[in-house]
N, C-alpha and C positions, 0 to 999 in steps of 0.2 A: 963420438960419444962413448964413454966407458961405463962399465957396469961392475966395478970391482966390489961394490957393496952388495951384489946380488949373488945368491947361491949358485954355484956352477955345476955341481954334480952330486950324485949320491953314491957313497962308497959301496962297492959290491953289487951294483945294479945299474940299469939304464939311468941316464940323467932325468931329473925331475924338474918340472916347471914351477919355480918358486913364485910366491904371491906377487912380489915386486916385479918379477919378469912378466908374469901374466898381465899385470896392469899396464906395462909398457906396450906389450903386444896389443892389448885391448884398445888402447888409445890410438895406436898406429893403424890398426886394421879399420877401425871405424872412420878415422880421418881420411884414409886413402881410398876405401871402396864402399864406405857407408854401412857396412854390415855390423850390426850390434853383436857384441861378444860379452854377454852377461856372465857372472861368476859360475853359473851352472854349466857353461861350456868350457870351463878350464880343462877338464879331463879330456874332452874331445880335442881341444886345441893341442894339448900336450901330445896326444897319440898321433895326430896328423903331422905335426912339425917334427916329431921324433924321426919319422921316415926321411925327412929332408936332412936332418943332422947326419943320418947314416950315409946318405948320398954324398954329402960334403966331407965326410970323414972327420967330423968334429965331435967333441965329447961333452958339450954343455950348451944350454940355451943362452947363457951369457955370451959365449963365443958367437953363437948365431946372431944375436942382437948386434954385435959389432959388425958383422957382414951386412946386416939389414940397414944399418945406419952409416956405413962407409960410403961416401959419395962415389967412389969408383965402382961399387958393386950394387948400390941400392936399387937402381931401376931394373937391372937384370934379375936380382933376387926377388923383387916385388912380384914379378910375373910368376916365379916358382911358388912363392908364398900363397898367392891367389889360387893357384891350382890346388894347393894343399888344403886350404881352408874353406873353399866354396863348396856348397852342396849342389849337386846336379841331378835332382830327382826329376825324371820326365818319362813320358810314355807316348806312343803313337795315339793320337786322338784322345789325349787326356782332357777331361772335362768336355766331353763330346757335344754337349748342348751348344757350345760356341760354334762348332763346325756345322751343326744342323741349322743354327740361326743364319750363318753365312750363306749356306747353299739354298735354303728354302725361303728366306725373307730378305736379308740385306742385299745379296747380289741381284736377285730378280728386280727388286724395287729400284735400286740405283741404276740398273741397265734400262729399265722402263722409262725413267725420267731423264735419261741421257746425262748422267752426272759423272762420267769417267774422264771428261776432257776431250780435246780434239783428236788425240791419237788413240782413244779407246784403250789406254794403258792403265791398268789398275796397279798401283804400287803399294806393297805391303811390307811392313817391318816387324820382324820378330826380334825384340831387343834383348832377350835373354835366352838365346837359342839352345844353350846347353849342348847336348850331343846330337842335336838335329832332328829329333823326332817331331817336335812341334812344327818346324819349318817344312818338313816333307809331308806332314799331315795337311798343312795349309796348301802345299803345292798340289797334292792329290785332289783336294776339295776344289781348288780354283781351276785345275785342269779339266775336271769333270764338267764344271760349268762351261768352260770355254769350248769343249767339244760340241756343245749343243747351242752355243750362242755366238756365232761368228758375227763381227770381226773382233769381239772382245779378246783381250790378251792381258798378260800380267807379268810382273817381276816381283821377286821377294828378296829382301835383304835380311840376312840372319847375322846377328852380332852377339858376342859374349865377351866377358872379361877374361875368360880362361883360354889360353892358347892351346892347351891340351884338348879341351872340348871342341875348339874350332877345327883342329886336325881331324877329329872323329866326324865332325859335320861334313867336311870336304871329302873324306873317304867314303861316306854314305854306305858303310857296310855294317850290318847288324846281325846279332845272333837270331836264328829263326824263331826262338821263343819270344823275342821282343815284338814280333809282328802280330801276335795274337789279337790285338784290338782292331787290326786292319780288316775291313770287310773282304770277303773272298774275291769279289769282282775287282776290287782295287789291287789286291795282291797279284792277280793275273795280269793286270794291265800295267802296273808300275814297278813291280819288283822282279829281280832276276835271282834265281837260285844258283849257288856255287856249283861249278862243274863237279867238284869233289863233294858228293852228297854227305860224306862222313863229317865234313867241316861244319855243317849246320849253320851256314851263313847265307844271308840275302843281301843284295845290293840294289839301291835305287837306280832305275833306268836312266840312261844319259839324257834323254829328251826332257825328263823332269829336272834333273840336276842343272841343265843348261838355263833354267829359269831362275836359278838361285845364285846369289853371291854371299860370301861370308867375310866379315871383317871384325877385328877386335875393337871393342868400345867399352870404356869404363863409364857407367851411367852417372858417376859422380863428377865427371869432367864438365867444365863450364861450356866447352865447345866439343860436340861429338865429332866434328869434322865431316858431317853429312850434309850435303847441300840440297838433296832432294827433299820434297815434301811427300807425304804418304796419305792415301785415302783410309788406310787401316793400319793400326799399330797394335800388336799383341805385346803386352807387358804383364804377363801372368805369373803370379807367385814370386814376385820380386820385392814389392814394397813391404811385405811382411817382415823383411829383414832390416828395414830402415826405421829410424825414429821419425816422428811426425814432421819435423822441420825438413828433413831430407826428402820425405815423401812429397810434401807440397812443392819443393823446389823441382823435383823430377817431373811432377805432373805439369808444371808450367813449361818446362823444357819440351816435354812430349807434345803439349798443346801447340807449341810453336812449330813442331815438325809435322803436324797434321795439316792437310789441305782443308780449305773451308768446308765445313760439314762432315769432316772425317770422323772415324770411329776409333775408340780406344777400348780394348778388351783387357780386363783385369782377371786375376784368379778368383776362384769361387769363395775364398775366405777374405777377400780384399774389398775395400769400399772407398769411395770418395766422400762419404757422408762426413759432414763437419769440416771439410776442407774448402777453402775459398778459392776454388778453381773453376774456370768457365766451361764446364761440361754439363750436359743433362743426361739423365738416365733414359735409355730406350729399351733395355731388357736387363735381366739380372746380370750384373757386373759388365754390362756393355754401355758405353757412354758416347755421346756425340758432341763434337766441338761446337761451341756457340760463338 
């Protein structure tokens, strides 16, 4: 694919993202990863991709498009582009009402009626794990419940489209200021402070990390490559970036990954209202598979 008709650079300054170039990126990003890229995001996209141009040592967005569409480099560069354009806003115990619902209502109720399966193994999937705070918040919540409810146990799968974020998940190291939302009792039990106190870092304890696996998944793929089914899926603050058609497609795919009677958690600003998907509401932004 060539883009000779597209503006390549701006004399005397950094390259600018021309309208035709933006439209090409817009269509490509939405097709590959489902993220809407309206005109209002043009400046943001230009700023983020400009960093990638510098890394590659190229001087125009037209040259970058040639790399993106070159069959020899397309798949590799898509990974880098995803890292550049995806938003990774997250916190420990973000939207904490979900974690309270888990620990005080859902987990006790499911345990009481023996709905974990023969191996008492609860399987949970955080399908947009970002830098790991949601996954480790889940792990702390489930571990606290397990401490008092033997022989219940659990596994968590964390996935994300960004390889850069998955590296941070696996490292499980966070600036000390990031743990402010974590209750003091959980900090003492599940976090390790750096031996170098001036570094201001904490790390998730290995016994908690051992309960978690991380893999790269593009939620737009037809087959996630995941053969497990889960009793709980967290898909929070994800579908707000997709159009309605892709939202419905994803909800059907997540429905198929849930065990019978499994639970789906969405973000506080997301809803299944108006979608023809087989879930019923059991709490605000919490749905059960029918």
